[in-house]
C-alpha positions as CSV (number, residue, x, y, z in Angstrom):
1,M,-3.4,-12.5,-13.6
2,N,-5.8,-14.3,-11.3
3,D,-6.8,-12.7,-8.0
4,S,-4.7,-15.0,-5.8
5,I,-1.5,-14.4,-7.8
6,Q,-2.2,-10.7,-7.8
7,T,-2.8,-10.7,-4.1
8,A,0.3,-12.7,-3.4
9,A,2.4,-10.2,-5.6
10,I,0.9,-7.2,-3.7
11,M,1.5,-8.8,-0.3
12,S,5.1,-9.6,-1.3
13,A,5.8,-6.1,-2.6
14,G,4.2,-4.6,0.5
15,M,6.3,-6.7,2.9
16,K,9.4,-5.8,0.9
17,L,8.6,-2.1,1.1
18,L,7.9,-2.3,4.8
19,R,11.1,-4.1,5.5
20,E,13.2,-1.7,3.3
21,N,11.6,1.4,4.9
22,L,11.0,0.4,8.5
23,G,13.2,-2.6,9.1
24,L,12.2,-6.1,10.2
25,I,11.1,-5.4,13.8
26,E,9.3,-2.2,13.0
27,S,7.4,-3.9,10.1
28,E,6.2,-6.6,12.5
29,I,5.1,-4.0,15.0
30,F,3.2,-2.1,12.2
31,I,1.5,-5.4,11.1
32,Y,0.7,-6.3,14.7
33,N,-1.0,-2.9,15.2
34,L,-3.0,-3.2,12.0
35,K,-4.4,-6.4,13.2
36,Q,-5.6,-5.1,16.5
37,E,-9.3,-4.8,16.9
38,C,-9.0,-1.3,18.2
39,F,-7.2,-0.1,15.1
40,D,-9.7,1.7,12.8
41,Y,-8.2,1.6,9.3
42,T,-11.0,3.6,7.7
43,E,-10.6,6.4,10.2
44,W,-6.8,6.3,9.9
45,S,-6.8,6.3,6.1
46,Q,-9.3,9.2,5.9
47,N,-6.7,11.4,7.7
48,L,-3.6,10.0,6.0
49,Y,-3.4,12.5,3.2
50,E,-5.1,15.5,4.7
51,D,-2.0,17.6,4.8
52,M,-1.2,16.8,1.2
53,S,-2.5,18.8,-1.8
54,L,-4.2,17.0,-4.7
55,E,-1.2,17.8,-6.9
56,E,1.3,16.3,-4.5
57,L,-0.8,13.2,-4.0
58,L,-1.1,12.7,-7.8
59,S,2.6,13.3,-8.1
60,K,3.5,10.7,-5.4
61,S,0.9,8.3,-7.0
62,S,2.6,8.6,-10.4
63,E,6.1,8.2,-8.9
64,F,5.0,5.0,-7.1
65,E,3.4,3.7,-10.2
66,S,6.6,4.2,-12.3
67,K,8.8,2.6,-9.6
68,H,6.4,-0.5,-9.1
69,P,4.8,-1.3,-12.5
70,E,4.3,-4.9,-11.4
71,L,1.6,-3.7,-9.0
72,I,-0.4,-2.0,-11.7
73,P,-3.1,-4.3,-13.3
74,K,-2.4,-4.8,-17.0
75,E,-6.0,-5.4,-17.8
76,V,-8.8,-3.4,-16.3
77,E,-12.3,-4.8,-16.6
78,I,-15.0,-2.1,-16.7
79,I,-18.3,-3.4,-15.4
């Protein structure tokens, strides 16, 4: 799968998840806020999982992976 197709698939799946979990309007608000210059994604993401144990994070990761196999790369190139 080339990068642009994989990116399109990830974007499509992400938008679907946002709409299903937040609704249309709230999804747009979320995206709008992400695009704002004052939003620091790096800082936000560093604190996102701080209340979660490693075991819980791994469990949620595995659960997501099993529910969304289309987002997992089939081939991994090790460089």
